[in-house]
N, C-alpha and C positions, 0 to 999 in steps of 0.2 A: 490915628487911633490904633493901627496895627502895632506900631513900635512900642507903645507902653505895654500892650498885652504880651508882645514878644519878650520884652525886657523882664516883665513879671514872671513869665514862664521860665526864662533862663535863670533868674534869681532863685526861683523855687527849686529848680533842678540841681543847682550847685551843691546844696547840702547833701543831696542823695549821692552825687558823684563822690564827694569827699567821704561820705559814710561808707560807700562801697569800697573805696580805696583803703580806708582805715581797716575794714573788715578783712581784707586780703583776697587774693586771687589764688584759689587752690590749684588751678592748672599751671600757673607760673611757679607756684610753690613746689609742685611735683617735679618740674624741670630743675629747679634750684636744689631740691633734695637729692638729686642725683650726685651732687658733690659730697653729700653726707654718707652715701651708701658704701663708701670705702670702710667706714667704721661702724655704721648703724644699719639695722633693719627696722622696718616699721610695719610689719605684718603680724597679725595675731599668731602667737605661738612661735614667732621668729626667733632665731638664735641671737645671742649676744655676740658682738664682735669685739673690736678694740673698745667700742662704746656699747652701752646697753641698748637693747631693743626699745624702740620709741613708740610702739603700739600703745595707745591710751595715755600718752605722756601729758596731754593737756588736762590739768586739774589733779594730776597724781602727785603725791608727796615725793620729794626728792629722795633718791637712794632706795627706792622701793623694790627694785628688781632683785628677787632672791637669787643668791649665788653670784651676782656680778661684783667684781672687786672695784669699788669706787675709791676715788682719791680720799685721803684723810680730810682735805678741805671740804669736799662735798659731804662726807659723813658728818662732819662737825656742823655744817649748815643744815643738814637734814635733821639732826638731833635738835636743832634750834627751831625746827618747824617750817623749813623752806618747802613750799609747794610750787610745782610748775604750772602756775596759773598763767594766763596770757600776759599779764604785766611782767612777771618774772622771766618768762620765756622770751619776751620781746627784748628785755634788757640783756639777757644772756646771749641771744642770737646776734645782737648788735655788737657786744663786746664781752666775750666769755670771761676774760681776765678781770674785768671790772666787778663781776658777780662772784667769781671764784678765783681769786688771785693765784692760788697754788693748785688749781685744778689741772687735770691732765689733757683736756681737749686742745688739740693743735689748731683747730679752726680759728682764724683771726676775727671773724665776725663780719656782719654786714654794716660796718661802721658808718659808711656814707650813704646807705640806702635802707632806711627804715621800712620801706615798702617791701623789699625782699624778705625781711624778717617776718613781716605780717603775712606775706604770701606763704612762707614755709609753715607758719602756725596754722593758717587756713587749710593747707594740705594735710597737716597732721590731724587737725580736728576732723576733717571730712573723710580722709582715706586711711587713717590709722587709729580709729576708735576714740578720738579725742572728743 
């Protein structure tokens, strides 16, 4: 009798675990974002570096930071309506050159680890106004 109940409880918990993973871990994302700090800040009112400040990037139209010199490729995509929603950020963080082939970002992406990309997005959403 116990085993069917245990199996049912485990089966019910699996979707929650998968959903939690899919949502991202902001603590791990903060650790991973340390790689990004060489070029980006993520605090409100923070400076632009080699890359733009990422405070509030989740849901923001691409190319929206006033005074930052974006690549021609990004400006073109921004004019076409690119918004940094979670889907687009996920694709970009996994493989930046697939989204912006002539973009300036030197980061190669989390190609083999989609969870790392999700974690960075979760961090940006929680800690950087997203």
